[in-house]
N, C-alpha and C positions, 0 to 999 in steps of 0.2 A: 463559304460552305455551300452556297447554291450551285457552284461549279464543280463540286466534287461528286465522286460516285457515291451511290447510296451506302455501299459497304464502308467506305472511308468516313462518311458523316456518322454512321452508326458507331464505328470504333473510336472517333474523336469524342463523341459524347462520353463514352466509357473511359477513355483516357484521362478525361478531366475529373472523374470522380475521386481517384486517390491522389495523393501528393506527388506519386511517382509511379512509374510502370515499366514493364518489360514485356517480352512476348508471353511469358506465362500468365502475367497479370491480365493482359488483354484477352488470352484465351479463356480465362476463368470468368471475366466480366461479360464476354460475348461468346458463350459456348457454340452458338449457331455459326459463328465465323471462325471457329477454331482452326479449320484447314487453310484459312487465309491469313491467319495472325501474323506469320512471319513476313509475308509480302506486304500486309497493311502497316506493319511497324516500319518497314522501309519507306512506305509513302508518308507515314507521319514525320519521319525525320526530315523529310524534305520541306516541311511547313516551317516558316520563319519563327513561329512562336513555340516550336517544340524544341527543348534543350536537353543537353546531356545532364544527368543527375548521378553524381558519383556513388558508386557501389550499388545503384538500384536501377540503372538503365536510363530513363528519360523522364521528363515532366513537362507539362504544358505550362508556359510562362504564367507566373502568379496572376498578373492583371487579366490576361486572356482566360485563364481557368476560372477566375471569380465571374466573369461575364458569362461563360459557358454554364457554370453551375447555377446562377441565377436565372438564366433563361430557361434551362431544363426544369428547374423547380417551379418556375412560373407556369410553364405550359403543360407539364406532365410529371406531377409528384409521384404517381404510381411507378413510373419508369425510373425516376431518380431513386426511389427507395428500393426498387428491385435491383439496380446496380450496386447500391450501397450494401444491401444484404449479401450479394455475391462477393463484394470486396471484403466485408467482415468474415465470411466463411473462409475466403482464400488466406487472409492474413492471420486468422486464427490457427491455421495449420502451418503457415509458412512464417515463422517468427524467430529466425536464427539471429537476427540483428535487432537492437532496440528500437529502431525507427519502424520496423514491421510491427512490433508489439504495440507501439503507439498508434500506428495506423489501424490496427484491429479495433482498438478502443474507440477510435474517432468514427468509425463506421458503425460499430456495434451499438453506440448510444442512440443512434437514430432508429434502430430496429427494435422497437420497444418489446415485442413479444419474445424475440430471440434473446434480448438482454436480460430479461426476467427469468429466462430459462437457467441462468446461473453462470454463464461463461464470463460475463463481464465482472461479476462479483468475485468469482474465483480468481481472476486476474488481479484485482485490487488486493485481495488477501496475499497473493504471492508477491506484489510489490511491497507490501507492508512487511512481510517476513523478511525480505532481503533489503529492506530499507532503501528502496529505489524511488526516492523522492523526486530525482530527476525525471523519471518517467511520468510520475503523477503530475508534476508541473507542466511537462510537455503536453500531456493529454488535456489539462485544463485550458492551455493556450490553443489547442486545436479545436476543442468544444466551444471556446469563444467565437471561432469562425462561423460556426453553425448558429450560435446565438445571435450573433450581429445580423444575420441574414434571416432570422426568424424560422430556422428549421428545426429547432429543438421541440420535442414533445414533452409531455408532463414528465415522463421518466428522465428524459435528457436534462431538463432543468433541475430536477431533484438530484440526479447523479452529479451534475457540475457543482452544486452547492456542497454535496457530500464529500467529493473529492478535495474541494478547497478546504473544507473542514479538516480533513485528515492531514493535509499539508500543514495546517496551523496547528494541529495537535503535535505532530512530529517536532515542529519548531517551538513548542512550549507556549504557543499563544492560546491557552485553553479557553479563555473567555470568548474569544472570536470563534474558536472551534465550536463551542457550545451553541452560539447564535446561529452559526451556519447549519449545525446538525438539526436544530429546531426548525429552521426554515425549510430544510429539505424534507424533514418529516411531514410538515404541514403541507407542503406542495404535493408530496407523493400520495398523502391520504386523500387528496381530492380525486385521485383516479380510482374508479370503482373496481378494477381488477388488480388489487394489491398483491404484491409478491411477499409471502411471509418471511422468506429468506432476506429480502432487502429490509423490511421493517425491523426484523431482529437485529441486523447489523447496525442500522441507524440508533436504535435504542441502546445497544451495547456500547457503541462509540460516544453516545451522549453521556452514558454513565461515566465512562473513562474521563471525559472532559471535566464533568462535575467533581469527580473523585480527585483529580489533579488539582483542583482549586480548593480542596479541602472540604467540599460539600458532600462528604460519604453518605450522610443520612438521606439526602435527596437523589443520590446515585443509585442506591440499592433497589429502589422500586423498578427503575428502568432495567437494571441488570436482571432481576427476577422475572420481569415480563419477557425480556428477550430469551431467557432460558426456557420459559414456559412455551413460547412460540416455537422454538427449535425442537423441543421434545414432541410437541403435538403435531407439528406440520412436517418436520423433517425426519424425525425418529432419534431414538436415544444414541445411535452409534454414528450419526452424521458429524462431520468435522466441524461444521458450524456450531453444533451442540457442544463439541469440546471447548471451542473458543469461548462460548457463553459460560460453560461451567468454570473455566479459568478465570474469567473476568468476574463472576459473582463470588468465587472463592477469595479472590483478592480483596473484594469489598468487605466479606465477612472477616477476613484475617485482620484488615485494618482496625476493625472494631473490637478485636480480641475474641472473636467467636470461632476459636480454633476447632472446636468439635464439629462445627457446621461445615467449616472450610476444608478440611482434610479429605472427607469422602468425595467432595467434588473435585479436588485436585487429583485424587487417585483415578477417579472415573475419567477425567479428561486425558490423563496420561495413558491409560489403557486404551482409549480410543485412538489416540495419535500413533501408538506403537502398532496397533492392529491395522489401521488404514494406510499410514505413511511409512512405517518402519522405524528402527531404532535410531537412524541417522539423520532424520528430518529436523529442520529448524523448529517446527511447531513441537516435536518431541522434546527438543532442547528447552523450549520454553516452559513446557509442562514440568520437566525436571527441575528447572530453576525455581519454579514457583513452589513446588513441593519442598524443596530444600530450604526456601525462605521461611515456610511455615515451621519447619522442624527447628530451624534456627531460632525463630521467635519463641518456641517452646523449650529451648534449651537442649533439644535433642541433637547435640552436635555430630556425634558419631553417625547418625542417620542422614544428616545434611551434607556431610563432606563428600561421600561417593557420588551423590546426585550432582553436586556442583562441579565436581571434576568431570563427570560424564557430559554435562551440558557445555562446559568449556571446550571440551575436545570437539564436540560437534561444531560449535560456533567457529573454531579455528579452522576446522577442516572445510566447512561450507562458505564461510565468508572471508577467511583470512585473519591474519594477525592484527590488522589495523582498522577493523570495523567497529562502529559504535556499539553493536550488539556484544562483540567480543570484549569490549571495554566494560560494559556492564556485567558480564560474567565474571571478569577478573575482579572488579570491584566487589561483587557479591561474595566470592571466595575469600578475599582479603578481609572483609567484615568478619566472616566466621572465624578466621584465624585470629583476628584481634580480640574477639570475645573469648577466645581460648588462651589469650596471652601469649600467642605464638607470633610475636612481633616481628621477628627476623624473616618469617615466611610472609607476613602480611605487607611489609614495606614495598618489596619489589613489585607486587601485584597492584598496589595503589599507584605506584609511580608509573607503571606501564598503562594503566587505565587512564591516568591524568594525561599522559602524553597523547594517547589516542583521541581523547575527547578534545584536547585543544586543537589538535591538527584537523579533525573531522568536523567538530561542532562549533569551534571558536571559543574565545575566552568568556563570553557573557551567557553561554548556554547554561541552564540549570544543572545539567549533569556534569559539566565542568566544575561549577561551584560545589557540587556534592563531592567530587574527587578532591578538590582543595581542602574542603572542610574535613573530610575523612582522614586524609594524610596529616592535616594539622592536629587532629585529635589523637591520632596515633603518636606523633612526636610529643604531645603534652604528656601522655601516659608514660613516655619514656624519659620524661624531664628534659627533652630537648627543646627548650622554650624558645631559643632564638629562632630555630628553624620553623617552629609552629607559627610564631609571630610573623615571619616573612611570608608565609603561605596565607595567612589571614589578611595581611595587608594587600597581597595580590588579589584576594577575593574581594575586598572592599574597593579596590580600584576598578575592578571589572563591573561592580555592581553601579559605581558612580560615573563611569565613563559613558 
């Protein structure tokens, strides 16, 4: 590097910041060299440690990149973080491919002030809505790179714990998720400039992990606190408020507090429709939750059109083979079973079971639920041998 031009040295430091780069990335990271970015990219390609990176241009070889990043962090953290912020801004706008979405989170987590503005949290909600656990896992691996080199700030440490907790929640490892959420909350509260949105999300997901373990009574205070923070700090019509409303309503419903749950579900649905439209996944979730309440109350005629509308959205947005589609199919099947419409319930149960086995595996709790539901349906129809076969499959999965 001592024999390179000043411009090439400057562009090389920038090129090492992301995992891949092209001319547009270089121009975004070094706007003062924008006019030279094309020529400098040609010069970079002549370096032995610069390689082609399929679909994304080029990258600095992993070992060389690690050395460059460590040197820059050691000698000029301000410059490092400036380049990181520019990279986060660029990949926030340019994210047509999953790798660009992951790259955004990798850089945004270092820029604490920007991260707390909501961009990173909004992206997490989007990953959750679309069940993109692969992206969450990839971001966790990327953030471990920062952690190994001591580059994560308080927000970054807490966010890494939180994201790992979400992955455990999705995988039904609820006890581990609860532990991680508690650790994240403790780390984050050590920072004097807390983001109310982030605290509310942590409290909300902590309540979910406790509820899934059967600890509804201990989950409710977290859910109520999360909703209070959202209302006071974000406003009654914020999307995070709708998520907290749905979550708390779920907890109330599980305790049979239907009169308290219904207005919360209705308010959440109204926010989703107003802010996101009638075809969004969050709208589908709200429809599904309200339908579930009506089903629990025996209001089957009110529940069915909501379940059907939610299923239509899930199929349109996620496809026929997504785990959320399976859940929607299962919920509608349960409703039909309650109404003794067995011929309509069975194909829905079968479809949900096939999806869950393919996407989640034989040992996932949702797969077990599908096996049990279908077995119960067969029992009601006096199809005992078929029911026994399913229950044996369930027992084998639990014991394997």
